[in-house]
N, C-alpha and C positions, 0 to 999 in steps of 0.2 A: 545566578548573573545579577550584578548590583545594577541598580536603577540609572548611574550614569552610562555605564556599558550599552544598556539596553535601549536607552532613549537616543544613544548614538546611531542605533540602526534605525533608519527610515523605513517605516511601514508604509500602509495605504493611506495617504494623505487626502482627505476628502476637501475639495474647493467649495466652501459655502459662499454664500453673498456677503457675509461678513468676515471672511478670512478663512484661515485653514482649520481644519479639525483632524484629529488622530483617533483611530480605533484602538481599542483595548479589548482583547478577547481571552476568556479563559473556557475551558471544557471540562465537563464532568461526563466521562465516558463510561457507559456500562457494557461489560463484555461477558457474556456467558461463560461460566467455567465448563472446560471440557471435562466431564465427568458421566458416569454411566447412570447414576442416581442422584437425586436432589439433595440440597444442602442439610435438609433436616429429616428425610425420609428416605426409602428405598425405592420410591416410584421412579420409572424410567424418565429420562431427559430426551428421547428419541424425538426427532421432528416428524411432525406430518401424521401423527395418529389421529383417528376418530376423537370429535370432541368429548373430554372428560374420560378418556379412556387410560390415561397416566395419572391417576388421582389416587393417593393414599388417604386414609382417614386423617393423618396429620395434615395433609395439604387441604382438606375439606374443613379442618379445624371443628372435628366432632369433639364433644365434650370428654375431658379426662385424656386426650391425646397429648403426648409430650414429645418435644423436638429431641432428636439424636444427632449429633454434629457428624458430618460425614469427612472423615480423616484426610481424604483424597483432594477434597475441595480445599481443606486448609493447607496441604501441601502445594496445590495449584497456585494459591494466593502467594506463598512465599517464593515459589519460582518466579512468578511474576515480578514480585519486589526485587528480587536479584538481579532479573534481566533489566529492571529499571535502575539498577545501581542505588537503590534506595535501602533505608535504615528498616531491618526487621524487628518489630517489637516482640519480645519473647514473651510479654504478657499482653493480651486484649480482651475485650468485653463485648458482648452482644446485648444490645438495648432493644427495646420497643419503641418503635416510630409510629405513633397512633394518628390513624386518619381513617375515615370511611370512604370506600368505594365498593360497587356491587361485585368487582372479582377480587375482592380482599376478604374472604371469608373470616378471617380472625379478627378484623376490626383494627390490626395494626400488621406492620410490617418489622420483621425481626432484621435488625440492622447493626451496624457499628457507628458509634459516633464520637464519643470523647476519646476512646482508646481503640484505635484501628489496629489492624495486624501490620500494617506496612506504612513506615513514615515517608520521609522526605526523599526524593530521587530525582533524575534528570534525564531528558531525552534529548539526544541531538538530531535536530533536524536538517536534512540537506535539502538546499533551495536550488532550483535551476542555474540561478547565476553563480553557483559554486560557492556560495556563502553557507554558514552553518548556523542555525538558531538554536539557541540553549533554552528549552522550556522545562521549567521546574515543575517538578511532581510533589504536591503538597500532601497526598496520602494515598493508600488504596485500601478500601475495606470491603469486606464481605457482607453480602444481604441476599435475602431472598426476593425473587420476582413475584409480582403478582400475576394475576391470571388475564384473561381477554374478554372484553365485552364485544358482543358481536350485534351490530345494528342493522346489518342488511339481509337478515334471514326472515323477517316477517315485517309486515307493513307497519304495526302499531306495537310491536313489542322487541325487546332487547334479550339476548341471551348471553350466558356467561360460559366460557370455557375454561377449565380450570387445569388444563394440561401443564400450562407454564407455572401455575401456582407452586412455590416453593422451589423453582430451579435456581441454582447459585449464581449470583452474579458477583462481578469484581467491579465497585465504582472506583474508577481511577480519575482523581481530580487534579488538575494542572493548576499551575499559579497563571495569573493573567500576564502572560509573558508574550502572546502574540500580538502582532500589528497591523495584520492583513488577513483578509479572506484566504489568500494564497498559503500563508503560514499554516493557519488553522487545518487547511486541507491536507499540506504535507504533514502536519503533525498527526493527524488521524491515521494517514496512511502509514507513517511509520511505526505508529503504535500498534497498527493491526499487522505489520510485518513481524514486529517483536514478538507478539503475542503466538503467531503462527509459529515462528522458529522455535518459542519455547514449548508449545503443543499444549498450552494452559487454555487456550479458547481457538475455535476455529473461526472466529471473528467475522463470520458470514452476516453482512448486512442485508442481504435479501431475506435471509431467514429470522430477521430480528436478533441476532446473536451479538451484535454490536450496534449500540445506539449512543448518539450524542447529545446531551443537554449544553446548548451553546449560550455563553454568558457575553454579551455584548453592551458596550458603553461607548461614548466618545468623550472627548476632551479637548481643550485648546493644548497645541504642543507644550509640553513642559508643566502642566498644571496636574494638579491631583486627579485622581481617579473620577468620573462622573458617576451616576446612578446607571445601574446595569439591569438590563432586561434578560430574562431567561427563555431560550426558544427550546421547547421539549421535544424529547425523541425525534431527532433528525436521523434519518435511517440510510442517508448516503453521502459519500463525500461532496459529489457535485451539488446535492441540496444543502449541504452546510454552507457551502460557498456562496449560493445565491441568498440564503437566509441571513447570512452576516451583512452582505453587500445591501440587501434590502432595509435590513434594521438598522443600519448605520445611518444610511440616507432619511429614514424616517425620523430618528432621533435629531439628527442635525436639522431638519426642516421645523421641527417643533422647538428646538432651542433658539434657532433663528428668528422663529416669529415671537419670541419672548415668552414661550411656555418653558414647563419643567417635564422632565421624564418621571414618570410613576414607576416605582420598581414592581415589576409584575411578571407573571409567567406568560409567555405568548406561544403559539403553534405556528408552523410553517405550512402553507398551503402550496404544494408543489405544481397545481393547476394554474395558480394565478401568479407564483412566485413572490408572494406577500407574506407577511407575518400578519396574525390577529391575536387580540388579547384572549387569554384563557380565564386567568383568575390573578388577583393580587398576590405578589410573591409572598410565601409563607415564611416566616423567621422559625428558629430551632424550637423557640417556647411554644409555637402553635402546635409542634408535633407532641408536646408532653413526654419527651424522652425520659425513660428510667430503665435501670438494668433489668434484663428478662429474668424473672424470677425461677424460670426452668431450666436456665443454662448456667453452668458455673464458669467463672472466668476461664478464658482460653490461655493455656500455659505451655511454650513450647521450648524444648530443650535446645541450646546452643550447638550441640553435637548433631541434632537433626537438621537444623539450618546448614552446618558446614556440610554434611553429607549431600544435600540437595544442591548446594553451591558447587561442589565438586564434579557433579553429573550434569551440569547444564550443557547444551550444545553451544556450538560456536555462533554467536550472535551476530547480527548484520553488520554493525560497526567493525567488530573484528575481522570478519570474512572480507568486508570491503579493503580493510588495510592490508590484509594478505594478498588479496587479489592485485592490489597496485604493487606491492613489493615483490612478490613472486612471479607474478606473471607480466609485469611492466605494463598494466593497464591505466588508462586514465583515470581520474577519480570519477569522472562521469560515467564511462562505461563500466566501472565496476560498481557503482551505486545503481545502475540499471539491472546489472545481473543479479546482485544481492536482493533485490527488492522482493523477490519470492524464493522461497527455500527450493523449490523443486526447479527452478530456472538456474539458480546456481549450481545445484548437482548437475543438472543436464551440461550447463557449459564446462565443468571441471571433467565430465567424462569426455566431451568433445576435445577439450585442451590437452589431455594428457598425452605427453610424448609428441606433442604438435606445436606449430606457432602458435602461441596463446593470442596475440593480437589478431591474428587472422581468425583464429576461432571464435573470438569475441565479435569481431565485425559479421561474420556469417551469422551467429546465433541472434544479435541484436538486430541487424538491418533485414536479413532474409528471412530468418525463421520468426522471429518476434512480430515482424511486418506482416507475414502471412498468417499467422495465428490470430493475431488482431482484425485483420480483414475478414477471416473468416469465422470470428468467433469461439476459437478453440483455445483450450486451456493447454499449458505445457504438458500436462500429464496425458492429455488426447492427442498429442502431435502425431501426424502421419508419418513423420520422419524421425526414427529413433537416433539417439547421441552417436550409436556406432554408425549409422548411414551418412549423417551429416559428417562424422569424422572421415569417413571413407572418400567424400567428394572432396574434403581439404588435403586428404593424403594426394588424390589425382593431380590436383592443383600444384601441391609442393613438388612433386617429382615430374612435372611438366607435361603428363599424359595429356591433360586437357588444360585449356585457358580459362581465366575468370569468367569470360562470356559463355563459353561452352557449359561450365559448370552451374550457371543459372538454368540452362536448358535441361542439364542432368538433374539438378533440384527439382524442376518442374514435374520431370518424368517420375522421379522416385515419390515425390508428394503424392501424384495422382495414382500410381499403379504399383508403387512399391519395388522392391528389388534390391540387389546389391550393386553400387553403383559402378563398381568395376565391370560387372557384366553387361550392364546397361550401355556403358560406354563402347565395349568391345562388340557387342552384338549389333549396336546402331551405328558403329562406324564414326565415332564422335571423337576418336583421338586427335590431337592438334597435330599439325604438320611441323616436324623439326628438321626435316631434311633440308639443309641449306640450299642444296641444288634445286629442290623444287620452288623453294622461296625465291630464289634468286631468278628463275624462269618467270614466275609470276611478276616480279617487280618489274623486269626486263619488258614484258608485254605492257603493263601499265604505262611506263615511261615512254616507250614507243609509240603509244596511242594518244600521247598528250604531250608534243613537244613543246607547245605555247607556254604550259604550265612549267616544263622543265627550265624554261628561261625565267620565269617569273620566281621559282624556287632559288635560283642562283643570285638574284637580287634580294629575294626575302626568304631566308633559311627556314623561317617557320612554317612555309607552304609544305616542308617536307610532312606535316601531319596528313595533308590532304592525300599524299601518295599512300601513306601507311594506311589510311581509311579504305582505299580503293583496292589494296591487295588484300586486306581482310576482307573485304566484300566478295572479291575474285574467288578467294580460297574458302568462301561459306564459313568465315569466322574461324576456321581451324588452324590457321598458320600461328607459329608462336609470335606474339607481338613484340617481343624484346628482338627475336632475330630479325622480323621485318624492318623495325624502326632502324636497326644498324645496318642493314643491307641498303634500304633506301638511301639513307644519309651518304654511305659510301658511294653508292652509283651517282648520286647528284653533286657529290663533292662539297657537301655543306656539314656543319657542325650542329 
């Protein structure tokens, strides 16, 4: 996206005492690669093992141990690049990024610096207002994770767990294309969805498998970039939004008081909702990057890239376009359904051979609403796609009304069973016998002569009669038939 187009999009303008300020945000997202073993060793990547139970001699940096590249991690990085519509670099290189930390036993991290495996790409971010924000991807590179320091195991000592040491990460670096906390949150969400569709990362933020370093700066609208601060290791989308909002206000306050922003690394404290200084921001030369002498340059054949591209799954943007074109859904509804791969598959099972718009309405409003309320994932839904489809079939053939369908949904959610049998056994079929409906309408009209006169003067009063008839029949009367008979009896349109 060129600068003129980007600036035409209004982001989160901060009203300061001396005028407006604009947010500029870029993200470095670290996603753990979905693989059974680590980037340079055969140690397990399984989550939740006892401390230091998934550590090889390579991970522990024992003398003489040499790294060996995990080919599947390379393939996963290429798949990710293809999913981000990015350039795949057939030749890349691993470098040593030197720094000391207790949970980094080598004294350096094997990463990619000048020559990453994936180059420039793009992510299209759908916003709630229907707009689409284009976020450029600068690069995606492979690197190994560090271990974890544990500070809560002993009152005076810290412990080190190397289970994560050497786990493969993809660092996905965006351009500074986001202009609000909402855009940044939507970008992380979209990126997580793409990774999960591809199967290249489970992107589970609770397990630390997706973390974001958030770069924030402010400037006067139309001016050049300001000095940025990096907020490290933000592990939830909600916290990312809170960290951006706080940091932006902090920087505006300093600048309006006549101060300057120090380029530094900061941490976000979820308890206080504030960021705090961690250290001055390092530059590349501080890490003394140099090619890792134990690893040859990584060379990938174009034929292998083409083969991976040919076997990619249908990705969210393509699936959304198909849902709009094939099912006649709104862009919003399609976007909700494709935001999770399992949810999209569930919807397609429900919609097969049925009214897709009605299916989408039930999946989004009834099912998703109930799942969210009770904290279930779609995979744990008490109602299967075939059961929900069965409820929709009963509505379509007018066996039950939409109102009764909600009662059936509740029964099947709580007790299970075949919706058709539930309706039959509990006497929930809707009344379609026009004679019975006419009788109920006549009774309501006879009992309310004053309202009959009102309805003749005010035809919209017919709706009151419809409601009374539905109440009298326990909600079982066919609403369409009731409406037609009421209007005919009252002589109103």
